[in-house]
C-alpha positions as CSV (number, residue, x, y, z in Angstrom):
1,M,205.4,-187.5,-73.5
2,T,209.2,-187.3,-73.4
3,R,211.3,-190.2,-75.1
4,A,212.8,-190.5,-71.4
5,T,209.5,-191.1,-70.1
6,I,208.5,-193.5,-72.8
7,A,211.7,-195.4,-72.3
8,G,211.2,-195.6,-68.5
9,R,207.7,-197.0,-68.9
10,A,209.0,-199.6,-71.4
11,S,211.4,-200.7,-69.1
12,V,208.9,-201.1,-66.1
13,I,206.6,-203.1,-68.6
14,A,209.5,-205.2,-69.7
15,L,210.3,-206.1,-66.0
16,V,206.7,-206.9,-65.2
17,V,206.4,-209.3,-68.3
18,L,209.8,-211.0,-67.3
19,A,208.4,-211.6,-63.9
20,L,205.3,-213.0,-65.1
21,V,207.2,-215.4,-67.4
22,A,209.5,-216.4,-64.8
23,G,206.5,-217.2,-62.4
24,Y,204.8,-219.1,-65.0
25,R,207.9,-221.1,-65.9
26,A,208.4,-221.9,-62.1
27,L,204.9,-223.4,-62.0
28,D,205.4,-225.3,-65.2
29,R,208.3,-226.9,-63.9
30,G,206.3,-228.1,-60.8
31,L,208.5,-226.3,-58.3
32,E,207.4,-226.7,-54.7
33,P,205.5,-223.9,-52.9
34,A,207.0,-221.2,-50.9
35,A,207.7,-221.4,-47.1
36,P,204.7,-222.3,-45.0
37,T,202.5,-219.4,-44.0
38,A,202.0,-220.5,-40.5
39,P,204.1,-222.4,-37.8
40,P,203.4,-226.2,-37.7
41,V,201.9,-226.1,-34.1
42,A,199.2,-223.5,-35.3
43,S,198.3,-225.4,-38.4
44,S,197.8,-229.0,-37.1
45,G,194.1,-228.5,-35.7
46,V,191.5,-230.6,-37.3
47,H,188.3,-232.5,-36.5
48,E,186.4,-235.2,-38.2
49,G,184.1,-232.7,-40.1
50,L,187.0,-231.0,-41.9
51,L,188.2,-232.2,-45.2
52,Y,191.5,-234.2,-44.8
53,A,193.6,-235.6,-47.6
54,R,197.0,-236.8,-48.5
55,V,198.2,-234.5,-51.4
56,T,200.9,-235.5,-53.7
57,T,202.6,-233.0,-55.9
58,V,204.1,-233.4,-59.4
59,Q,207.6,-233.4,-57.8
60,G,206.6,-236.5,-55.5
61,S,206.4,-234.3,-52.3
62,I,203.5,-235.4,-50.0
63,Y,201.5,-233.1,-47.8
64,E,198.8,-234.5,-45.3
65,G,196.4,-232.8,-43.2
66,R,193.3,-230.5,-43.2
67,I,192.6,-229.1,-46.7
68,R,190.3,-226.3,-48.0
69,W,189.9,-225.6,-51.6
70,G,191.1,-222.3,-52.8
71,G,192.3,-221.5,-49.2
72,D,189.0,-220.1,-48.3
73,Q,186.3,-222.1,-50.1
74,E,185.0,-225.7,-49.7
75,A,186.1,-227.2,-46.3
76,L,183.6,-229.8,-45.2
77,W,182.6,-233.3,-46.4
78,G,179.1,-232.3,-47.2
79,N,180.5,-229.7,-49.6
80,H,180.4,-230.4,-53.4
81,F,183.2,-230.9,-55.7
82,N,182.4,-229.4,-59.2
83,G,183.8,-230.1,-62.7
84,A,182.8,-230.6,-66.4
85,K,182.6,-234.2,-67.8
86,E,184.7,-234.7,-70.8
87,A,182.3,-237.0,-72.7
88,N,178.8,-238.4,-72.2
89,P,179.4,-242.3,-72.3
90,W,175.6,-242.9,-72.4
91,A,174.8,-241.2,-75.5
92,S,176.0,-244.2,-77.6
93,H,173.1,-246.3,-76.0
94,V,170.5,-244.1,-77.7
95,P,169.1,-245.6,-80.9
96,P,170.1,-243.6,-84.0
97,G,167.9,-240.7,-84.8
98,Q,166.4,-240.6,-81.4
99,L,168.9,-238.3,-79.6
100,P,167.3,-235.1,-78.2
101,K,167.3,-232.1,-80.6
102,E,167.3,-228.4,-79.9
103,R,166.0,-225.8,-82.3
104,L,167.8,-222.7,-83.2
105,S,166.7,-219.6,-85.0
106,I,168.0,-216.2,-86.2
107,E,165.8,-213.0,-85.8
108,V,166.9,-209.5,-86.9
109,L,164.8,-206.6,-85.5
110,G,162.1,-209.1,-84.6
111,I,162.0,-210.7,-88.1
112,H,162.4,-214.2,-88.4
113,I,165.4,-215.0,-90.9
114,A,166.1,-218.9,-90.5
115,S,165.7,-221.8,-88.1
116,W,167.1,-225.2,-87.9
117,E,167.5,-228.2,-85.6
118,R,170.6,-229.8,-84.3
119,E,171.4,-232.5,-81.8
120,A,171.2,-231.2,-78.2
121,D,174.4,-230.7,-76.3
122,L,174.7,-233.8,-74.0
123,G,177.7,-232.4,-72.2
124,R,177.0,-232.4,-68.4
125,P,178.6,-230.8,-65.3
126,F,180.0,-233.1,-62.7
127,L,178.7,-232.7,-59.0
128,A,179.7,-235.0,-56.1
129,R,179.8,-234.5,-52.3
130,M,183.4,-234.4,-51.0
131,G,182.5,-237.3,-48.6
132,D,181.6,-239.6,-51.7
133,I,185.0,-239.1,-53.4
134,A,188.0,-241.4,-52.6
135,L,190.7,-240.0,-55.1
136,V,191.4,-237.0,-57.5
137,E,194.1,-237.4,-60.0
138,L,195.2,-234.6,-62.2
139,R,196.6,-235.4,-65.7
140,A,197.7,-233.4,-68.6
141,R,194.3,-233.0,-70.2
142,E,191.9,-234.6,-67.7
143,I,190.9,-234.9,-64.1
144,R,189.9,-238.4,-62.9
145,V,187.5,-238.6,-59.9
146,T,187.1,-241.9,-58.2
147,L,184.2,-242.3,-56.0
148,K,183.9,-244.6,-53.0
149,S,181.7,-247.0,-55.1
150,G,184.6,-247.4,-57.4
151,S,183.0,-245.4,-60.3
152,V,185.4,-243.2,-62.3
153,F,184.4,-240.1,-63.8
154,V,186.7,-238.3,-66.4
155,L,186.6,-234.5,-66.3
156,D,187.8,-232.0,-68.7
157,R,191.0,-230.4,-67.3
158,F,190.2,-227.2,-69.0
159,G,186.7,-227.0,-68.0
160,S,185.5,-225.2,-64.9
161,D,186.4,-227.2,-61.7
162,D,187.3,-226.6,-58.1
163,V,191.0,-227.8,-58.7
164,A,191.6,-224.5,-60.7
165,D,191.6,-222.6,-57.3
166,G,194.2,-224.7,-55.9
167,V,194.3,-226.1,-52.4
168,R,195.6,-225.2,-48.9
169,V,197.0,-227.9,-46.7
170,W,197.5,-227.7,-43.0
171,D,200.3,-230.1,-42.7
172,A,201.0,-231.3,-39.2
173,T,204.8,-230.9,-39.7
174,R,205.3,-228.3,-42.3
175,G,202.6,-225.7,-41.5
176,V,200.2,-224.2,-43.9
177,V,201.0,-224.7,-47.5
178,D,199.3,-223.3,-50.5
179,L,199.5,-225.5,-53.7
180,H,198.7,-224.3,-57.3
181,E,196.7,-226.6,-59.5
182,R,199.8,-227.2,-61.6
183,Q,201.7,-228.5,-58.7
184,I,199.1,-231.1,-57.6
185,R,199.2,-234.7,-59.0
186,S,196.6,-236.2,-56.8
187,L,194.3,-235.9,-53.7
188,E,193.5,-238.9,-51.7
189,F,190.7,-238.3,-49.3
190,L,191.2,-239.8,-45.7
191,P,189.1,-239.8,-42.5
192,S,190.7,-237.9,-39.7
193,S,190.3,-238.9,-35.9
194,R,192.7,-236.1,-34.7
195,A,191.2,-233.2,-32.7
196,G,192.7,-229.9,-32.3
197,D,192.4,-226.1,-32.3
198,A,190.3,-226.0,-35.7
199,P,187.3,-224.1,-36.8
200,Y,183.9,-225.5,-36.7
201,P,181.1,-225.3,-39.4
202,L,178.4,-222.7,-39.3
203,H,175.0,-224.1,-38.5
204,G,171.7,-222.6,-38.0
205,T,168.0,-222.1,-39.3
206,V,167.4,-220.0,-42.3
207,R,164.0,-218.6,-42.6
208,T,162.6,-218.0,-46.1
209,Q,159.4,-217.3,-47.9
210,R,159.4,-221.0,-48.7
211,G,159.7,-222.1,-45.2
212,D,162.6,-222.9,-42.8
213,F,165.7,-224.8,-43.4
214,T,168.1,-226.2,-40.8
215,G,171.7,-227.5,-41.2
216,F,175.1,-226.3,-42.0
217,V,175.3,-223.0,-43.6
218,H,177.5,-221.4,-46.2
219,W,176.9,-217.7,-46.3
220,N,177.2,-216.1,-49.8
221,R,178.0,-219.7,-51.1
222,Q,181.6,-219.5,-49.5
223,A,181.7,-218.6,-45.7
224,G,181.1,-221.9,-43.9
225,L,183.4,-221.8,-40.8
226,D,183.2,-219.9,-37.7
227,S,186.6,-218.5,-38.5
228,D,185.4,-216.8,-41.7
229,K,184.5,-213.1,-41.7
230,L,181.3,-211.1,-42.7
231,W,182.1,-207.9,-44.5
232,G,179.9,-204.9,-44.8
233,R,179.7,-201.1,-44.3
234,T,178.2,-198.9,-41.7
235,D,177.6,-195.2,-42.0
236,D,181.2,-194.6,-40.6
237,A,183.5,-197.2,-41.9
238,E,183.9,-200.8,-43.5
239,V,183.5,-203.5,-41.1
240,S,184.4,-207.2,-40.8
241,L,182.8,-209.4,-38.1
242,G,183.8,-212.9,-37.3
243,F,180.9,-215.3,-37.7
244,A,181.9,-216.9,-34.3
245,T,180.5,-213.6,-32.8
246,I,177.3,-213.5,-34.7
247,R,173.9,-214.6,-33.4
248,S,171.8,-213.7,-36.4
249,I,171.6,-211.9,-39.7
250,E,168.3,-210.5,-41.0
251,R,167.6,-208.9,-44.3
252,V,166.1,-205.3,-43.6
253,S,166.1,-203.9,-47.1
254,R,167.2,-204.8,-50.6
255,D,170.8,-203.9,-49.9
256,S,171.2,-203.9,-46.2
257,S,171.2,-206.5,-43.2
258,L,170.6,-206.3,-39.5
259,V,173.4,-208.3,-37.8
260,T,172.9,-209.2,-34.0
261,L,176.0,-210.2,-32.1
262,L,176.2,-212.6,-29.2
263,D,176.7,-210.0,-26.8
264,G,173.1,-208.6,-27.8
265,S,174.5,-205.6,-29.7
266,D,173.1,-204.8,-33.3
267,V,174.7,-203.2,-36.3
268,V,173.2,-202.5,-39.8
269,L,175.6,-203.5,-42.7
270,S,175.2,-202.4,-46.3
271,G,177.1,-201.8,-49.4
272,T,178.7,-205.1,-50.1
273,R,177.8,-208.1,-52.0
274,E,177.6,-210.1,-48.9
275,V,174.7,-208.3,-47.2
276,G,172.6,-207.0,-50.0
277,T,171.5,-207.9,-53.5
278,G,175.0,-208.9,-54.6
279,N,174.8,-211.9,-52.2
280,R,175.1,-215.2,-54.4
281,G,172.8,-217.0,-52.2
282,I,173.0,-219.1,-48.9
283,Y,173.6,-222.9,-49.0
284,V,171.9,-225.0,-46.3
285,D,172.8,-228.7,-45.8
286,D,169.4,-229.7,-44.7
287,L,169.1,-233.4,-43.9
288,R,165.7,-233.6,-45.4
289,Y,166.8,-232.6,-49.0
290,G,170.7,-232.7,-49.0
291,R,171.4,-229.2,-50.0
292,V,169.5,-226.1,-50.9
293,L,170.5,-222.8,-52.3
294,I,168.5,-220.0,-50.9
295,S,168.5,-216.7,-53.2
296,W,168.8,-213.4,-51.6
297,N,165.3,-212.5,-52.7
298,A,163.9,-215.5,-50.8
299,F,166.0,-215.0,-47.7
300,E,164.5,-213.3,-44.6
301,R,166.8,-214.3,-41.6
302,V,169.4,-216.9,-40.4
303,D,169.7,-217.8,-36.5
304,F,173.0,-219.4,-35.9
305,S,173.2,-222.4,-33.5
306,S,175.6,-225.1,-32.4
307,G,175.7,-228.0,-34.8
308,G,178.8,-229.9,-33.8
309,A,181.6,-231.0,-36.2
310,G,179.4,-232.0,-39.1
311,P,179.4,-235.5,-40.8
312,A,182.6,-237.4,-40.9
313,Y,184.2,-238.9,-44.0
314,G,183.1,-242.4,-42.9
315,D,179.4,-241.2,-42.6
316,F,179.3,-241.1,-46.3
317,L,178.6,-244.8,-47.5
318,P,179.4,-245.9,-51.0
319,G,176.6,-245.3,-53.5
320,G,175.3,-247.9,-55.9
321,P,173.7,-248.1,-59.4
322,L,170.5,-246.2,-59.8
323,T,167.6,-248.7,-60.1
324,G,163.7,-248.6,-60.4
325,S,161.0,-248.4,-62.8
326,V,159.8,-245.8,-65.6
327,T,156.1,-245.7,-66.6
328,T,155.5,-244.3,-70.1
329,T,152.7,-242.1,-71.1
330,A,151.5,-245.1,-73.2
331,G,151.3,-247.3,-70.1
332,Q,154.5,-249.4,-70.5
333,R,156.5,-250.0,-67.4
334,L,160.2,-250.8,-67.8
335,T,162.3,-252.0,-64.8
336,G,166.0,-252.2,-64.3
337,R,169.1,-249.9,-63.9
338,L,168.2,-246.2,-64.7
339,V,170.2,-243.3,-66.2
340,F,168.4,-240.1,-65.7
341,D,168.8,-237.3,-68.1
342,L,171.4,-239.4,-69.9
343,D,173.7,-238.5,-67.1
344,E,172.9,-239.4,-63.4
345,S,173.4,-243.2,-62.9
346,E,174.3,-243.5,-59.0
347,T,172.4,-243.1,-56.0
348,T,174.6,-240.4,-54.7
349,E,174.1,-238.3,-57.8
350,T,171.7,-235.4,-57.6
351,L,168.4,-234.0,-58.9
352,D,168.8,-230.2,-59.4
353,A,165.6,-228.0,-59.6
354,P,164.2,-224.9,-58.0
355,S,161.1,-223.7,-56.4
356,Q,160.3,-220.2,-55.2
357,G,163.7,-218.9,-54.9
358,V,165.0,-222.1,-53.3
359,D,167.3,-224.4,-55.6
360,Y,167.4,-228.0,-54.5
361,T,170.2,-230.5,-54.9
362,I,168.7,-233.7,-53.8
363,A,170.6,-237.0,-53.9
364,F,168.6,-239.8,-55.7
365,E,168.9,-242.1,-52.6
366,L,166.5,-239.5,-50.9
367,I,163.9,-239.6,-53.8
368,A,161.0,-242.1,-54.1
369,S,159.5,-240.8,-57.4
370,I,159.1,-238.1,-59.9
371,A,156.0,-237.3,-61.8
372,P,157.3,-234.6,-64.3
373,F,154.0,-233.8,-66.0
374,E,151.3,-235.0,-63.5
375,V,149.4,-232.0,-64.2
376,A,149.7,-231.0,-67.7
377,E,148.9,-227.2,-67.3
378,S,151.1,-226.9,-64.1
379,E,154.6,-225.6,-64.4
380,R,155.7,-227.8,-61.7
381,A,156.7,-231.5,-61.3
382,R,155.9,-233.7,-58.3
383,V,158.9,-235.1,-56.5
384,T,158.2,-237.5,-53.6
385,L,160.9,-238.0,-51.0
386,R,161.4,-241.3,-49.2
387,S,160.3,-239.4,-46.0
388,G,156.7,-239.0,-47.7
389,E,157.2,-235.3,-48.2
390,V,156.0,-234.0,-51.5
391,L,158.0,-231.2,-53.3
392,R,156.5,-229.2,-56.2
393,L,159.6,-228.2,-58.2
394,D,159.6,-226.0,-61.2
395,R,160.0,-227.8,-64.5
396,T,163.5,-226.3,-65.1
397,G,167.0,-227.6,-64.5
398,D,167.0,-231.4,-64.5
399,L,163.1,-231.4,-64.8
400,A,163.0,-229.2,-67.8
401,E,161.8,-230.3,-71.2
402,T,165.3,-230.3,-72.3
403,N,165.9,-233.3,-70.0
404,A,167.6,-235.9,-72.3
405,G,165.4,-238.7,-71.4
406,M,165.8,-242.0,-69.6
407,L,167.7,-245.1,-70.2
408,I,166.5,-248.4,-68.7
409,F,168.8,-251.4,-68.7
410,V,166.2,-254.2,-68.5
411,R,167.7,-257.5,-67.4
412,G,167.8,-260.2,-70.2
413,R,167.6,-257.7,-73.0
414,P,170.7,-256.9,-75.2
415,R,170.2,-253.2,-75.5
416,P,168.7,-250.5,-73.0
417,E,165.5,-249.0,-73.6
418,Y,165.2,-245.3,-74.4
419,V,162.4,-243.1,-73.3
420,P,162.3,-239.4,-74.3
421,W,161.5,-237.2,-71.4
422,T,158.2,-236.0,-72.8
423,D,157.1,-239.8,-72.8
424,V,157.8,-240.1,-69.2
425,E,154.7,-240.4,-66.8
426,K,156.6,-241.6,-63.7
427,V,159.9,-242.7,-62.4
428,E,160.1,-244.9,-59.4
429,F,163.3,-245.5,-57.6
430,N,164.2,-248.7,-55.7
431,S,165.3,-248.1,-52.0
432,T,168.1,-250.7,-52.2
433,P,170.4,-250.7,-55.3
434,V,170.6,-253.9,-57.4
435,T,174.3,-254.4,-57.4
436,D,174.5,-256.9,-60.3
437,A,172.4,-254.8,-62.7
438,S,174.1,-254.4,-66.2
439,G,174.5,-251.2,-67.9
440,T,178.0,-249.7,-67.1
441,P,179.2,-247.6,-69.9
442,A,182.2,-248.9,-71.9
């Protein structure tokens, strides 16, 4: 390689570095986004099922309209906001020496070298339906999420969260605006009563080995609007099909699917992560359970149907404290405000556990009782819903032995009672929260 070639490549690298630095500094100064990517008239469409917010930037500018996280991700009130809680305020209520422990060991070539115990990690993810949230505030090192109930959750700004993907706003007067996370100061969620030329949620029935699930659908965990595209490959070329034109999708092999269009024509697609084993799963917001995630191995077919605009912001009522009774294996029954897994404390929070390739995310307001070890030799727990349906869920996720246990704030007692998960025989939840129950963490 000649010196001239080396010098030329060095110059190119230097220019790239300077461009990246300049871009970062622009973001760091909180500069406003570039010009809108669409004219105002085309951007104003919205209906009550789509996310709607007033977004304030760090520079004080305000954008209001339909939003979508990351530009092409969560768009509906039933979708979930994800984050990582900064600390666990409930751990301080556990008596000294009783915090859950985990056992670690070192093996080399199958030979045991050493083992030891340490306190289990009590850090927990944050998960809330968009419709349950009132306000999201971004600060230097944390994200504060205020629910409609008034409860505030502090999340780690440097953890994994939806804010990191930024947000796209369809502002009624400025057009479509993309905001980087460093440009956002707050998002105030608001109901929308306007109607316009806006996309509608995908809705249908997903058939699985476990049974059928009906509700709003997110294909490959992401595509959830009829304006989204399905990508795949035929024998001749790569193809993208608008979901608005698709009647059904059926898995025909490990790596391919049969797509039937509204006009009756069929096409077999393969070769991408959307229609084969790379598919990350299909979300269905089934009213019976809240939300389920169907794995590609369990998926058989989806038939799309009209489902309307979806639930509006006002359809999500404020949650309340989780209350009920815990019966221990020793026969003791404790009643009061509950904290499940040293984490979930509100009726809108969720129980997460799988069964036969279907992951359930069930709001506690839908659950009547949980019997984690009803049959000792069984690998499943018994979860009874308020509808009377009984689910046999695998003892993993929130039902695993690593569950951190239950806190019960019994009225009149100075400190809560703590029951390790392995000592829980049954948890029963009240249908109506006790609003004056004590136990809010300091």
